[in-house]
N, C-alpha and C positions, 0 to 999 in steps of 0.2 A: 071591734073594727075589723072589717073584711080586708084581708091581706091582698086580695086580687082586685080590689077597687082601684080604678085608674085615678092617678093624681092629676092636678091641673097642668103640670109641666110635661106630661107625657103626650106624645103625638102618635097618630097611626103609622104603622111601619111603612106603608106605601108612600106617605109624604116625606118620611125621613130618607127613604131610598131615592126618591125624586130629587131631593135637595143635594144628596151626595153625588148623584149623577151629574147635576149641573156644576157643582163645585169642582169636580175632578175632570170635567170635560167628556165624560162618557156619553152624555146625551147626543152630542154631535157625532161621535163615532158610531153610535147605534143607528142614527139616521143615515149615515154614509153606507153602512152595511145593508140597511133596508133598501136603499136606492140600487145598490149593486144586485141584491137579490131580486128586485122587481124589474130589472133591466128588460127581460123579455116582454113583460106586460107594458112597460113604458114605450118600447121601441118596436115591438113586434117580433115574431119568430125569425123572420129573414135576417134582420139586423143582429139579433141575439145569436143566431147560428154562426154568423161571420165574425162575431166579437170573440177575440181570444183572451183578452184580459181587460179589467177595469180597475181603476184605483182613483181615490180622491185624496189630494194633498194640497193644502193651502188654498182651498176653494177652486182648485183646478181638477177637472175630470180628465184623466188620462185613459184613452181608448186605444187598444191595439187590435187591429183587424187583419184578416187574411185576404181581404179583397180590396184592391186599390180603387176599383169602380165604386164600391159601397162607401169607402172612406171619402172619396171625392163628393159623393151625393150628400153624405152627412156633414161634410165641411160647409156646404152651401146652406144647410139648415141648422147651423150651430146655435143660433139664437133661439130657435124653437126647442131644441134639445135642452138648453139651459133653462128655459121657461118651464118645460115639463118636469124636469128633475126638481127644480125649486118648488113648484106647486105640489108635487108629490111629498116632498120633505116638509112642507109647511114653513119654510124659512129659506133665506138665501144661502144655500149650501154650496153652490158653485157659481163662479163668475166667468169662467173660461173653460175651453176644451182644447186639449192637445191630442193629435192623432199620431200614432206610431205604427 
């Protein structure tokens, strides 16, 4: 008998890691980090340049900006930002945005 032969109860490492990520909630956190990393692509260089910090907690995107004019503009387009972020993530990652 070949000791390296795969048994029926063994699964590929990728599927095991995927299941662990879901069970421990890491999958959602990775998507949040992907959104933060892709912020310049999602919103453009001008918005990204004025954005000082981003974080996602309890489905709320917290944005800190150094321009009150830009913050007001984004406030009016809140629903579009939510849609873009969720489409990028492939799931409902955020439901609201707070500006600081």
